[in-house]
C-alpha positions in Angstrom: 93.8 -58.8 46.0 89.3 -59.5 46.6 88.6 -59.2 50.4 86.1 -61.3 52.0 85.0 -59.0 54.9 82.8 -60.5 57.8 80.4 -58.8 59.4 80.0 -58.8 63.4 79.9 -56.7 66.6 83.3 -57.1 66.9 86.0 -55.2 65.0 88.1 -58.5 64.7 84.8 -60.4 62.8 84.9 -58.4 59.6 88.5 -55.8 60.4 90.7 -58.9 60.6 89.2 -61.0 57.4 90.1 -57.2 55.6 93.3 -57.2 57.1 94.0 -60.9 55.8 92.6 -60.5 52.3 94.0 -57.0 51.2 97.8 -58.1 52.7 97.2 -61.8 51.2 99.6 -61.0 48.5 102.6 -60.1 50.6 104.2 -63.8 52.4 106.1 -63.1 55.7 110.2 -62.6 55.5 109.6 -63.0 51.5 111.8 -60.5 49.8 110.4 -57.6 47.9 111.9 -55.2 45.6 110.2 -51.2 45.9 112.0 -48.7 44.1 116.4 -49.2 44.8 115.7 -51.4 48.3 115.1 -54.6 48.9 112.1 -55.3 51.6 110.8 -57.9 54.0 107.1 -58.1 54.8 106.9 -58.4 58.6 102.8 -59.1 59.5 101.9 -57.9 62.8 102.4 -60.6 65.0 105.9 -60.2 64.3 106.8 -56.5 63.9 108.0 -55.6 67.6 110.0 -58.9 67.8 111.7 -57.7 64.3 112.2 -53.9 64.9 113.5 -54.8 68.6 116.6 -53.5 67.8 115.7 -50.3 66.8 113.7 -49.3 69.3 114.0 -46.4 72.4 114.6 -48.2 74.9 112.6 -44.8 76.6 109.2 -46.4 75.7 107.9 -49.1 77.3 105.0 -49.6 75.0 104.8 -51.4 71.5 103.0 -50.4 68.7 101.9 -53.3 65.9 100.9 -52.1 62.5 98.8 -54.7 60.7 101.4 -55.1 58.0 104.8 -53.7 57.2 107.5 -53.9 54.7 110.6 -53.5 56.4 114.1 -52.6 54.5 117.5 -54.6 54.3 119.0 -52.1 56.3 116.7 -51.1 58.2 116.2 -47.7 57.3 112.9 -47.6 55.7 109.7 -48.9 57.1 106.3 -49.0 55.6 103.4 -49.1 57.9 100.4 -50.5 56.4 96.9 -49.8 58.3 93.8 -51.1 57.5 90.5 -50.2 58.4 87.3 -52.0 58.0 84.3 -50.7 58.8 80.5 -51.6 58.6 78.2 -49.4 61.1 79.4 -46.7 63.3 81.8 -46.9 65.8 85.2 -46.2 66.4 87.2 -47.8 63.8 86.4 -44.8 61.6 87.9 -42.5 64.3 91.6 -43.9 64.1 91.8 -43.2 60.3 91.5 -39.2 62.0 94.5 -39.9 64.1 97.0 -41.1 61.6 99.7 -37.9 61.3 99.5 -38.6 65.4 100.1 -42.6 64.7 103.5 -42.0 62.4 105.0 -39.3 64.2 104.7 -42.2 67.6 106.2 -45.0 65.7 109.2 -42.5 64.6 109.6 -41.4 68.2 109.2 -45.2 69.1 112.2 -45.9 66.1 114.4 -43.0 66.2 117.3 -44.5 64.1 114.7 -46.1 61.2 115.5 -42.8 59.2 112.2 -43.1 56.6 108.9 -44.2 58.3 105.4 -44.2 56.1 102.3 -44.9 56.6 99.6 -45.8 54.3 96.1 -46.9 55.0 93.5 -49.1 53.3 90.0 -48.8 53.9 86.7 -50.0 53.0 85.5 -47.9 50.2 81.8 -48.9 50.9 82.2 -47.0 54.0 84.4 -44.5 54.0 83.6 -42.7 50.9 81.2 -40.9 52.5 81.1 -37.1 52.7 82.1 -37.2 56.5 85.4 -38.7 56.0 87.0 -35.8 53.1 88.3 -33.8 55.7 90.1 -37.0 57.7 91.5 -38.3 54.2 92.8 -35.2 53.2 94.2 -34.4 56.6 96.1 -37.4 56.1 97.3 -37.1 52.6 98.7 -33.1 53.7 101.1 -35.3 56.4 101.9 -38.1 53.7 99.9 -40.3 54.4 97.5 -41.8 51.5 94.3 -43.6 52.1 93.6 -46.4 49.3 90.3 -47.8 48.8 88.9 -51.1 48.9 86.4 -50.9 46.2 83.4 -53.4 45.8 83.3 -56.5 43.9 80.5 -58.3 42.6 77.0 -58.3 44.0 77.6 -60.4 46.7 76.2 -58.9 50.0 76.9 -59.9 53.8 74.2 -59.5 56.6 75.6 -57.8 59.9 73.6 -57.8 63.0 74.1 -55.6 66.0 73.1 -57.8 69.4 72.7 -55.4 71.4 69.7 -53.8 69.4 69.1 -56.1 67.2 69.6 -53.7 64.0 71.2 -55.0 61.0 73.4 -53.5 58.1 74.1 -55.2 54.6 77.6 -54.4 53.5 79.7 -55.6 50.4 81.1 -59.3 50.8 83.8 -58.8 48.1 86.6 -56.0 47.9 89.6 -55.5 45.6 92.6 -52.6 45.8 94.5 -51.0 43.3 97.9 -52.9 44.0 99.5 -50.6 41.5 98.5 -47.6 42.5 100.0 -48.5 45.9 102.7 -50.2 44.3 103.6 -46.6 42.7 103.2 -44.6 46.2 105.7 -46.8 48.5 108.0 -46.8 45.0 108.0 -43.1 44.8 108.1 -42.5 48.4 111.6 -45.3 48.7 112.9 -43.5 45.6 112.7 -39.9 47.4 114.5 -41.0 50.3 117.0 -43.0 48.2 
């Protein structure tokens, strides 16, 4: 998968293109075989509607992952969270909240037997030493963090409007799809 992130002061300017490119190999409503189950890819904007019948009515708020794979029997859901960071800000803090976010999905959808979550992050930013602790914390709670690695030598420039400070960041990334598929298959087979 190639990722072409566009920099900008607004998270959506770099984060949204990152999500779309990381998840571009998944087609909405397409069936995927993972382990011994059939899954349908559900994009962020359809997740709440698809899962409506499985949500605990006590909770009035909705959560939407960047993407999800939902098994045909609705017993297993794999949540995909993509985080792209190019300057200091709140996106990197979301990585520290993985176990809490996973627990929230489990409370919102108590009839779903197995809910798993993964993060896909840009290596260029998240390979900093300060993220080793939150990445390991997520892993100890069963939430892997996969890295999108720089491809080629193209760079982009992000100019922060308020401070006129600029940052150069990679323009293209790729993700090890086999590593992700292996993890998903292991989770599904263990829960079958």
